[in-house]
N, C-alpha and C positions, 0 to 999 in steps of 0.2 A: 394495588399491584404487588404481587409477591416478589420479593427480592431473591434472586438466585444466589446460592452459595456455591463456592467452588473449592475443592480440596486439591491442592497441588501435591499429588502422590509422590512425585520425585523429590520434592523438597520437604514433605512431611508437615505442611502447614496449611491452615485454612485461610482463604482470602475472602474479601467481600464483607458482607454484613456480619458473618460469623466471626471474622477476625476482630471486628470492632467490639462485639460482645465478649469475646475471649479476653480482649485487652482490658475491659472494664472489671473483670473478676480479679480481686486483689490476690497477691501471693499469700500463702499460708504464713501466719505469724510464727515467731520463735516459740511461743508457748504451744501452739498447735503442733509444730514439728517435734518438740521435745516430748509432748504427750503421745504422739504417734510412735516415737522411738521407744517409749516406755510401755507401749501396748495398751494405753488407755484411750478412751474415746475422745477424739478431738472436738473442740467446739466448732459449730458450723460457721463457715466464713460468710461475711456479709456480701451479698450480691447486689450490684447496682442494676436496676431494671432499665431496659431501653425505653425511650419515649414511644408512645403509641404512634403508629403510622396511619394517616387517614385512609379509609377504605377507598377502593377504586370507584370512581364515579361520584365521589362526594363533592358537593359544591363548595367552593372556597368561601371564606367568611365574608369577603368584600367582592361581590360579583361585579360591581361597577368598575373597580380598579382592575380586575382580571380582564374585563371586556376591553377597557382602554389599552391595556398592555398587549392584548391580542391584536387589536386594530393597529397599534403602532408597529408591531412586529410584521404584520401583513404589508403595511405601507413601505417599510424598509426593504422587505423582500421584493416588492414590486419595483421599487427604485433600482435595486441591484440587478434585477432581471432586465430592466430597460437599459441600464448601462452596458451589461454584457451583450445584449442584442445590438446596440449601437457599435460596440467594439467589433463584434463579429462582422458587421456590414461595412466597417471602415476600410479604406484603401490600404492602410498599413497592415492590417490583419490579412487581407486578401493577398497582399504581396508575400507575406511570410508563408501562407499556404501554397501559393504558386511555386515558391522556391522549394518547398518541401516536396510537393508532387513532382516538380521538374527533376529532382534527383532520384527520389524513391521509386517511382514507376519505371523509368528506363533501367535503373540498376537492378530492380527485382526481375524485370523481363530478361535482361541479359544473363543474370545468374541462373534463372530457371531454364533458359535456353541452353546454357552451358552444361547444366546438370542433366537435362534430358538428352543432350547429345552424347554425353558419357554413357548414360543408360542404354540408349539405342545402339551405340557402338559395341557395348558389351554383348548385347543380344544378337545383333545382326552381323558383326564381323569378329567372331572369336579368334580367327586366324591372325587378323591384324593386331588385336589386343594382346595376343600371346607372343608377338615378335619381340625379341630381346633388343634392348637399346644400349644401356650402359651397364656392364657387369651383369649382376643377377636381376636387374630391374627390366621389366618389359613395359610396353606401352600402357597397359592397364594400370600398373603401379604408378607410372609417371602421371597419368591423367587423374588417378585417385588422389595422389598427393597434391596435384594441382587444385583439386576441389578444396582441400584445407587451406592452401595458400590463397586461393581466391576469396574464401570466406574471411580470412584475416585482412586481406587487402580491401575488400568491400566495407568491412567494419571501420577500418582506418579512414577510408575515403568519406564515409558517412559522417564520422566524428569531425573530420576536417571541414567538410561542407557545412555542417551545422554550426561549428565554431566561427567560421569566417563569414558566413552569409546570413544566418538566421538568428543566432543567439542574442546578439546585441539588439537587433530590432525587436525581438520578442521581449527582452527585458525592459526596453523603453516603453513598449506597449503595456506591459504589466504594471510599471510604475504609474503610467498615465491612468490606467484603470483603477488602481488603488487610490490615487488622488481623487478621482471622481466619486469613489464610494465613501470618502471621509466626510 
């Protein structure tokens, strides 16, 4: 597999494998620098060659050990999948999801309804929306600013609902899940 090299143009440096190779090249010696200053040919610096990387698709030296490691990794992944499926079907997880849906769906519906009401009022009742209410502000401005206020209110309500009703239960469920995976 070919390693990709990346040049960070904004920082002017190479990262990845090329950076490792560049770090292996020693700095020029004092003799080389003084020879270059005098206009003489400098001796070639010693370069450390990187170790060869096995070709893609090459078989590992110990295929039995590799097969055992792959089997163990597959077994661990299967165990983790079983734990996550069990957690997803648990009553605690379902209660957290019900609490989430119980807030998000009605709040989203109410906000979209309020937004569509504002749009329909703008299109259907321009005379009503142009009516002045307070100073230079008309109904359209008041309702438009109300859209911003309702967005911030909805964000605050969501954060409060998550903090008071779901976060602690979700954290306990996470700890239980991590204990099962150890």
